[in-house]
N, C-alpha and C positions, 0 to 999 in steps of 0.2 A: 385545542387545535385551532378553533375559530379565532381566539384572541391572538394566537401566533400568526395566523394568516392575515389578520387585520393589521398587525404590527408590520409584517413584511410588506403588505400593500402600501401602507403609509410611508414606510422607508423608501420604497421604490418610487412613489409619487414625489417625495422630497428630492430624491436624486434626479429624477427627470426634470423637475421644476428648476433645480439649480443648473442643470445642463442647458435648459432652454434659456435661462437668464443669461448664462455665460455666452451662449451663441448670439443672443440678441445684442449684448454689449459688444461682442467682437464685431458684429455686423455694423453697429453704429460707428465704431471707431474706424472701420475700414470701408465705409460705404462708398461705392463707386458711383460717380456721376454718369448717368447714361447719356448717350448722344441726344441732342435736342430733337424734338419731334419733327417729323416730315409732314408738312401741311398741304392741304389742297388749295393752293394759291400760287400766284406768279412770283411773289416776293414777300419777305417778311423780315422783321428784326425785333429783338427783345433786348432792352437796355435798362440798367439800373439808373434811376434818376440822379442819385447823389454821386456815385462813384464814376458813372459813365461807362462801366464795364458792359461789353456786349456779351449776352448770355446765349443768344441763338440768332442766326441770320441765314438768309438764302436770297441771292440776287439783290442784296440790299443796296448795291450801287448801280443797279440797272435802271435806265431811264424809263419811267412809267407815267401814265396819266393820273393825276391826283383826284380827279372828279371833285366832289364837294369837300374833300379834305382841304382844298384851297381856302375854304372859309376860316380855317384856323389862322391863316395869315391875315385875312380880312379882319377878323376879330382882333388880332394883335394890334393892328394899326389903329382901329377904332378905340380900343382901350388906351393906347398910347396918347391919342388925341384928347381923350377924356382926362387922363391923369395929368396932362400938361395944360389943362384948363382951356384948350382950344375948342373943345366941344363939351356939351353938357347933356346928361341923360334926358333933361327936360326940353332941350332944343327941339323945335318942330321941323319936320322934313316934309316938303311937298313931293308927293309921289309923281314922278314923271311918266310919260307914256312909255319910254324905254324900259323903266323899271317894271311897270305894270304888265308889259307884254313879254316879259322874260319866260322862256319855255322851261320845262322841267318842274322840279319841286317848288312849291309856292307857299307863302304864308298869308295869302289872300288879302293883300292890301289893294286899295282901289285907286285908280287914276284920278289925280287932282286933289286927293284928300291930304290933310296934314296930320302926321303922326309923330309922337315923341321918339327920340333916338332910342329910348329904353325899350319901346315896343318893337322896333325894328331889330334891335340886338337880340331880343328874345326870339323873334321870328327867324332870324338867321341861324342862331345856334341850335335851338331846339327843333324847329321844323325844317331847318336847312333851306329856308326860302331864298330862291334866286332873286325874287323881286325885292325883298328886304336888303339883300346884299348889294344890289345895284343902287338902291336908294341911298344907302349909307355911303357907298363909294362916291356917288355924285355929291353928297353933302360935304364930304371931306375934301375932295379934290376937284370938283366941278364936272368931271367926266370919268367914264370908265377907263379911258386911255391914260389919263393923268394918274389915276389911282393905281393902275398897273405899274407905272414907273415907280411910284412910292413902294409898292410891293417888292419890286425887284431890287430896289436900293436897300430895303430892310433885309431882304434875303442875303445879300452880300455881307451886310453887317453881322448877321448871325452865322456866317460861314456856310450858307446853303449854296455851295458853288456849282451844284449840278441841277439847279432849279431855275425855271423861268416862267413868269406868269404873264398871261394876256388879258385876264379878266378876274373879277372878284368872286366869281361863282364856281368855276371849275368846269364850265361847259367846254366841250372838246375844241381844241385848236392845235394844229401841228406844232406850234411854238409854245405850248403850255405843258410843262412837264416838271417832274421832280424825281426823287429817289426815296426809298424807305429811310435811309440814314438821314436825309435832309428833313424828312417829316418829323423825325425824333427831335431835331434841333429846334424847330418852331414850336413843337409841343412843350418841350422843356422851357423854352423862353416864356410862353404864356403862363405856365405854372409858377415859374420863379419870379417873373417881373410883375405879374398881376394876380396874386393869389386870391384876392377877394372877387375879382371878375371871373376867375376860373370856376368859382362855385356855380356859375350859371350852367356849366356843362353837366352838372349832376342832376339838374331838374328833369323830372320825368315827363312833364307836360306843360303846355302853355295854352291858355284859352284867350282867344281874341276874336272879336266880332261874332261872338256866340259859337265859335268853331273851336273844338278841342283839338289841339295839335300835339300828339305824343312824340316824345323823343325817339328818334330812329335807332338809338344805341340800346338794343335790347339787353345788353350786359348789365345795365343799371338795375334791371329787375332780377337778373339771374345771379349776380355776384355782388354782395353787399360791399365788398372792398373796392369795387369800381366806382370812380367818381367823375368820369369823363372818358372819351372826349368827343370824337366826331366820326360820323359815317360818311361814305361817299359812294355814288354809283352812277355810271353811264354804261351804255351798251358796250362801248369800246374799252372802258377802264375795268369793267367788272365790278364786283362788290368789295369795297374797301373800308377799313376801320383803323382809326388811331384810338387806343384805349389806354387809360392810366388807372392803376389800382394801388392802394396802400394797405398793407397789412402790418400791424405793429409799427415799427419805425422804418420799414422798407417800402419804397415806392418803385414800381416798375412801369415802363412805357412800352407798349406793344404796337407795332405797325404791321398791318396785314393788307396786301394789295392784290387785287385780281382774283378773288374767289368767284365761284360760279353762281352762287345764289346767297340770299340773305341768311339762310340757316347755317351754311358753311362759314360765312363770315364770322358769325358769333361763335360757333362751335370751335373753329380753328384758333381764334384769338384766345378763347378760354383755355385751350390746351397750352398755348404759349405762356400765359400768365401762371397757370398751375405749375408748369415745369419750373419756372423761375423761382417761385415762392417755395416749392417743395424741396429743391436741391441746393438753394443758395441762401445766404444771409449777408446783410450789409452792416458794417460797423463804422462808427465815427471814431477813428483812432485818436485824432487830435483836433482841438479847436483851432480856429484861426488865431494867430499870434499867441499861441500857448507856449509858455516857457518850458523847454525840455531840458536845458542844461545851462550852467554858467561856466564859462571858460576864461582862461587867463588872457589878459590883454597887456601888451608891452607898450611902453612910452605914452600911456594915456593918463588922463586925470584920475581914473579909477582902474583897478586891476582886474575886475570881473565884468564880463559881458554876458547878458542873458540872450540866448539864441532859441529860435523856435521856428515853426512853420508859418509862412506868410498867410497861407490859406488853410481852411479845414481839410483834413485828409479822411476820405471815406474809402473803404475797401469792401468789395463784394467777393466773398469766398465760399467754398463748399461748406455746407452746414456741419457744425461740430468741429471745425478746424481752428477756431479763434485762438485757443491756447497754444497752437503750434506756430503762430506768427512770430517772426524774429525781426525786430527792428534793430538796425545798426546805424550809429551816428559816426560820420567821418568829417573831420574838419582840419583846417590848416594847423600845422604844428606850431606855427608862430603867427599870431594875429596882432598886427601893429596899428596903433591909433595914428590918425583919426579914423573913427568908424562912424558911418552914417546909418541911421535906422533904415531897415529894409535891405541893407547891403548883404549880398550872399557871402556866407562865412563857411558853409560846409554842405554836407549832403545827408539826407535821411533815406536809407534803403530798408525796405520791408520785404522779407522773403517768406515763402511757405514751401516746405519740402524742397529747398534749394532753388526754387523758382522765384525770380524777382517780380514782385507785384507792384512796387512803387519805388521811384527814385526821384525825390523832389529836393529842391534847395532848402537849406536852413539859413535863416536870415537873422541879422541883428535886430533885436527888439527895442533898441535904444541908441541914442547918439553918444559917442564917447570922443570928446575933443582931445587934442594932443595935451600931454602933461607939460609941466614947467621945463625949462631948459635943463635944470639939474636932474629932474626925473628922467628925461629922455637920455641924458648922458649916462646916468646910472644904469638904465635898462640896456643901453647899447653895450656897456661893459659886461653886464651879466650875460647877454646873448653871445658876445665874443668868447667868453670863458666857456659857456655851455657848448658852443660849436667845437672848440678845441678839445674838450673832454669827450664829446661824442666821436670825434675823429680818432682820438687815441684809442677809445674803446673798440672802434670798428677795425683798427689795425692790429689788434691783439689776436 
């Protein structure tokens, strides 16, 4: 009886195990994406870096004070000057009285001293020093006012149409404002345009003049995938944070504005990042200029044309749904030379569960000049015959 009981128990355990495995598989296949978290802040947004897909947002177009998030733009302009050889990290900057007297967060530079640009950049990014920010602005543009003009010009170039800067620090001013969506744009620009300089945002501390200056972005200690970016705080703006994290091949940017305290700023931003990484995945479907198909060309020097996507295509989708993506290529039934490289030939559409996720142009990946007079004449005759046959078939 004991052996029989053990066999029955083992059989029952096997059945339960199989049932649980089936249920787990069924859940994975039909996993529902929950609503994005509601956070204790005025505004926020979560965006995939590569695809640009917005995964969560609240009041993301509402005008807000950026506080020291402003320094992301200040840094972008300084990096741009360095990369264009108009400024060097070794250049010395004389600290003006205006820079030295800046209120708020400081990197402890002294009036009248000369410091390398490199030291001031570290002080601005890691310690969020208003003094370093103003010193750099004066070095680049001669004055804070002129530097603000450069900031606003750059903002327009990046599509930050709801942003206006009055200073390089983020100290309050009625005409100094931005939105969560616009902060994503400048964050992406820094990461994309200056990947080596961006590494500064991951440094946990900076020691200058025997003073240890820790990075105010505490997520750098809490989450190993976080490698930037910038905190901000004033009494009127509240506690703000732009954070970027990369897990595997997926990078997310989170912007949180107007939290009540430093603890909430970190806690709520972590919720955003965890939500995005838990429920979504990003795939690079096609490389830039990747050949997807060859199609027939009429009246050209050659009869086949390679077409593909002009830019790389990234898609952010619910986890586990990659195999359900459906790409469809649509192109003109008759492609006639001459064809120029980059010319739009058709369209690539990608759907998931009948929802269109991408609709991008397919372009010619090569030039095809007109063929000889005889080739054009022959193809014209072929096209005429083809049209007649199609018309007859349609009338039947």
